[in-house]
Structure formats: structure tokens, C-alpha cells
N, C-alpha and C positions, 0 to 999 in steps of 0.2 A: 505494500501499501505506498501509494509515493505522497507525504504529509509535507504542510506546508512548516516551518521554521516552530510557528505557534501550536500548530499541529502536536508536533516531534516535541516542544515543553510539556503540552498536556500528557500525549501519552506516556512520557516520560515522569510526568509529575503522581503521576496512577499508579505507576509502577510500584514509587518509589513509598508511596503510602501505604503500599496494599504489604511490601517486604517491611514496611516499620509495624504497618499492624501484626501480620506473623510473627514478628521478634518479641514481639509482647509476653511478658509473663503466662499468659495464658489466654491464646488465639482461641481456642478451641477449634470447630470446625466454621473455618471461614464462609462465607458467604458473598457473593457480589453484592447483596443490602450495608454488610459491614465494609466491604470493600467503598461502596456509593456513598457512606459518609463518613469513614472515616479521608476520604478524598475531596469530598465536600462537588463530588459530578451526580450528573443527570446518571439515569440507566440509557438514553438515549447516548451519551457519551459514550459508556463504556464499551456501549456494544457498537457505538462505530468506529474504536480503537481496537475492538476489542472481539470482533464481529463472531468468531466462535463459542465466544462468551469463556468463563472459569475459565476452562481447561486452559486457553489462549492467554488468560491471565498471568495465570500460575506459570505456565511456562514461559514467557517472559520474565516473571518474576525469579525464578529459579536461574534464569541466566545473568543477571542482573546481579543474584548473590553470591551465584559463580565466579561470575569478574572480581567483584568486592573481597573476596576472598585473596585473590591473588594479588591485586590493587592493594591491598593494608599490608599485604610483605615488602610494598616497595620504599625504597630504592635495591634494599638489601640480597631479592631473591633473583634478582637479575646478575646481579656484580657479585658474587660467591667465587674471590679470587685469593682473598686473604686468611689468615685466619681469625683475623682483626671482623674484617666482614662477616665471617659464618655467626662469631660471636653477636652484632647488631642485627645480624637475622634473626637469632636465638631472642633476645631482647626484645625485638618486635610481635614475637608473633606470641611469647609469654605477657607484652604487657598487654595487644589485642584479645587474646582471651581471656586474661581478668578484667578487662573493663569490658568485656560481654559477659564474665559471669555464666552461670546455668543455663541462661538463655542462647543457644549456636545459630546464629540466623538461617545458615543454611541446613543442620539438622533441623527446626524448628519448621523448614522451606519441604524437607523431603518427606515430614511428617505428612504435612499437609499435601504434596504431589506425586506423594508414592506411586499413584494410580494414574498419574495423565500422562498422557502417551507424550514419549520424548525427552522427560523427564531425567531418565535414569542415562540416555544416551549427554543430557547437560551435566550432569555430575562423572560420567565416565571422561568425560571432556579434560572438565576443570581437576578433576587427577589426574590427568594423562599430563596435562601441561605442568602440573605441577612436578612431578616428577622427573617431566623434563628439563626445569630450570634448576634443581638438585639436583639433576646427573647434568647439566653442564657443570653445574659449578666442581661438581667433583674431578670428572675432568681434566677441567682449567686447574684446578690443585694438583694432579698430577703431572701437568704438564708444565707446573714452575713446580717440578720436584719436592712440593710438598708433601703428597699422599703417593701412598704404593702403588704402582703402576697396575698392578699383582690383584688390586682390588674391581668388581663389576660395579662401573660406576652407578649403571640401572636398578642393579639389583640394593644398593646401598640408597638411592633415591626410593626406591620402591622401598624399604624398611621405614625410610624417614616420614614419607608419607603416611604407613598404615601405623604407624607408632605416634603421629601426633591425632591422629582420626581417632585414635583407640587413646591416650590419651585426652582429647576433648569431651568423648563418653563418658570418661571419669569424673571430668568437669560436671558436666551437665547430672553428671549422680548425685555426686556429693560437695560441689563447690568448689572441689580444690584444685587447683594445678599442682601441687606438689608430682605427682606421677607423668604431666606433662615436662616440667624442669626436668625430672630425673632423667627419664627419654633422649630430651636434646643434648643433657650435657653426656650421656654414655654414649653417641652417636658420634657424637663431634669428638669426644676423649677418641673416641677408637677411629676414628678418621688420624686424628695427631699420632696415634702410636702404631698406625700402618706403614 
């Protein structure tokens, strides 16, 4: 759909409002009426920008939240080329998850959109991009002679991403980032010693 700049801004405002609502403490099962209320839009506007209804809107929100996961880790995630940059990335991740507390935006969203067609591919793409950027960092460190070339960069990156997601699930259950912090420290230390 071709939108004017004003139309693009309105569509983005709806997506961001729906995302914020889904990040709230207890969004329950979101409805279009909920989205209309929090975004101050009419039913006509919602269906103008999301003609396929709730599923199309939730998929747009999934893409928005997936982009935020990676954007919130920058500029460090794309520049993992020194131990200082790995430490800065670790600090950024921990700060992000401490700030959000138990309410992981992507987790809350996936609770809502698990049955939405296309949502799984959005998450798969996010995880693939995330793993790819970490892997690039490992390869860069290998090229700089700071990490053993015997290590499989993709496998290490996969362990980072899986561990981070596990730590986030523990955070959602307990409110503590202790396990996430331990995982990051152990993985970075493993790289340093390799």
C-alpha cells in the first residue's frame, strides 16, 4: 500500500501504540477496540492501514518489536571487534533488560501473536540476524588474533542468543537478571580464554 508521509506517520503511530499496549503489565488478549482506545483511532482508520485486521496489525507490531531488539543493542552489536566493545554490548543488554523488568516486549508480543501467520518467521529472522551479528563479531575477533580460530563462530553466536533468551525467560519469571548476567560473563570469558 502506497501511503503519504502523513499516512505513514499515522500507521506507525498505530503500530507503536499497539506495541506499547502489548508491553504493559497485563495486556490480556488484545482486541482492535483496545488498540483503537490507546491509539485514539477510528475503526475506519485501523482497517484503512491494516485491511486484513488484527493479524496484519499484530504482524506489523512483531516486526517493529523485532527491529527494536536489535536497534537497542547498537552501536555495540555491529562493532564487536575489541574486548571493550564486547563489554559495552554486555552492559547495554543488561541495562535494556533491567529497565524492562519482567515484561519482555518480544515475549509479550509472541504470547499474543503465536497463532498469527508469519509471526514465527519474524522471530526466526530476528534470531538469525542477531546470531549473524554476534558471529561476525567472533570472526572479527578471530581475525584480530584475540579469539582462537578453532572456535566455530556460528555455534558460539547461537549459544549467546539461546543463552540470552533463556536468561530473559528467567527474568520474566523471577524479575532477576542474575542468570542473564552470569551467562554473558561466562560466554565472554570463554571467548577470552580460547
